[in-house]
MARDREN-686473 format. One line per 10 residues: for each residue x, y, z of C-alpha. Coordinates in steps of 0.5 Angstrom, whole numbers, plus 500, padded with zeros to 3 digits. Layout:
X,Y,Z ~ ...
REM end
This chain:
532,460,528 ~ 528,458,522 ~ 525,466,524 ~ 520,467,518 ~ 518,460,516 ~ 515,461,522 ~ 512,467,521 ~ 510,465,514 ~ 506,458,517 ~ 502,463,521
501,468,516 ~ 498,462,511 ~ 494,460,519 ~ 490,466,519 ~ 489,466,512 ~ 485,461,512 ~ 482,462,517 ~ 472,464,517 ~ 474,471,518 ~ 479,473,513
476,477,509 ~ 474,480,514 ~ 481,481,516 ~ 484,483,508 ~ 479,488,507 ~ 479,491,515 ~ 487,492,513 ~ 486,495,506 ~ 481,500,508 ~ 484,503,514
491,502,512 ~ 490,507,505 ~ 489,511,511 ~ 493,510,517 ~ 495,503,518 ~ 502,501,517 ~ 501,494,514 ~ 501,493,508 ~ 495,490,504 ~ 500,484,501
502,481,508 ~ 494,479,507 ~ 493,479,500 ~ 499,474,500 ~ 497,468,504 ~ 491,468,502 ~ 491,466,495 ~ 496,463,496 ~ 492,458,502 ~ 486,459,497
488,459,490 ~ 482,458,487 ~ 479,465,490 ~ 485,469,488 ~ 481,475,484 ~ 475,475,489 ~ 481,476,494 ~ 484,481,489 ~ 477,485,487 ~ 476,486,495
482,488,497 ~ 482,494,492 ~ 475,496,493 ~ 477,496,501 ~ 484,500,499 ~ 480,505,495 ~ 474,507,499 ~ 480,508,505 ~ 484,512,499 ~ 478,517,499
476,517,507 ~ 483,520,507 ~ 483,524,500 ~ 479,528,504 ~ 483,528,510 ~ 487,532,507 ~ 484,536,505 ~ 479,538,511 ~ 483,535,517 ~ 491,536,515
492,544,517 ~ 487,544,522 ~ 488,538,526 ~ 494,534,524 ~ 500,537,522 ~ 503,537,529 ~ 501,530,530 ~ 505,529,522 ~ 511,532,526 ~ 511,527,532
511,522,527 ~ 517,524,522 ~ 512,525,517 ~ 512,531,515 ~ 519,530,511 ~ 514,525,508 ~ 509,529,505 ~ 513,535,502 ~ 517,530,499 ~ 510,527,496
508,535,494 ~ 514,535,490 ~ 514,528,486 ~ 507,531,485 ~ 508,538,482 ~ 514,535,478 ~ 510,529,475 ~ 503,531,478 ~ 497,525,475 ~ 503,520,474
505,520,481 ~ 499,518,484 ~ 498,512,480 ~ 506,511,481 ~ 504,511,488 ~ 497,507,487 ~ 502,501,485 ~ 508,501,488 ~ 510,500,496 ~ 510,507,496
505,509,503 ~ 499,511,498 ~ 496,513,505 ~ 500,519,505 ~ 499,520,498 ~ 492,520,498 ~ 492,526,504 ~ 497,529,500 ~ 492,529,495 ~ 487,532,498
491,537,502 ~ 494,539,495 ~ 487,540,492 ~ 485,544,498 ~ 491,550,497 ~ 492,548,490 ~ 498,549,491 ~ 502,546,486 ~ 503,548,478 ~ 499,543,476
492,542,472 ~ 487,542,478 ~ 483,537,473 ~ 489,532,475 ~ 487,532,483 ~ 480,532,483 ~ 477,526,487 ~ 474,523,480 ~ 481,523,478 ~ 483,520,485
478,515,485 ~ 480,511,477 ~ 486,513,478 ~ 487,509,485 ~ 482,504,481 ~ 487,502,476 ~ 493,503,480 ~ 491,499,486 ~ 487,493,481 ~ 493,494,478
498,491,484 ~ 493,487,487 ~ 491,483,481 ~ 498,482,479 ~ 500,479,486 ~ 493,474,486 ~ 496,471,479 ~ 502,469,480 ~ 501,466,486 ~ 493,463,483
498,460,477 ~ 503,458,482 ~ 498,455,487 ~ 501,450,492 ~ 508,448,488 ~ 510,456,489 ~ 507,457,495 ~ 512,450,497 ~ 518,454,494 ~ 516,461,498
517,456,504 ~ 522,454,503 ~ 526,459,502 ~ 523,464,506 ~ 528,465,510 ~ 533,467,506 ~ 529,471,504 ~ 527,474,510 ~ 533,476,511 ~ 536,479,505
530,484,504 ~ 532,486,512 ~ 539,486,509 ~ 537,490,504 ~ 534,495,507 ~ 539,496,512 ~ 543,498,506 ~ 538,502,503 ~ 537,506,511 ~ 545,507,510
544,510,504 ~ 539,515,505 ~ 542,517,512 ~ 549,519,509 ~ 547,521,502 ~ 541,525,504 ~ 544,532,504
REM end
């Protein structure tokens, strides 16, 4: 059963929709605040479907994502302790907040760079940066958590990530799209297997 191939074809179809750019920018914005669907899921197929506009898509994703991250930062700064603690506990995100706070304490601004570039949920990083800036509870220079620095680092990290995706897919073009479609089911099942192994490893060794 070629489950992932059908999903891939559907993503390419959606990427060619006349409102695809609006889907991309909207998803990029809310993903940095609360939305669980990564930007890459829309960005990658759009770059594959229309390589000539790949860098434009990366620009829109970067700007929208950073604007959303700014909202996330101020959510952490003003609202987390007043309204969100219980909700985060119910979602199981409180442990993630504690982990991000620990890494912010350990690495400071470098962790913000890592969080903006890697698949680490940037919404959690943004909220935690705002929370730490409000509480001044981390033993790092305060300028590393100020909003202007957060915006700068977010542009650098998110831009690097999205432009790298756009560049690779633009260079690969239709040939890469065909290769991905050919092996997408293998890639999909291997990804699921890797995720299951990681979850199992984490459950056994986290204590």
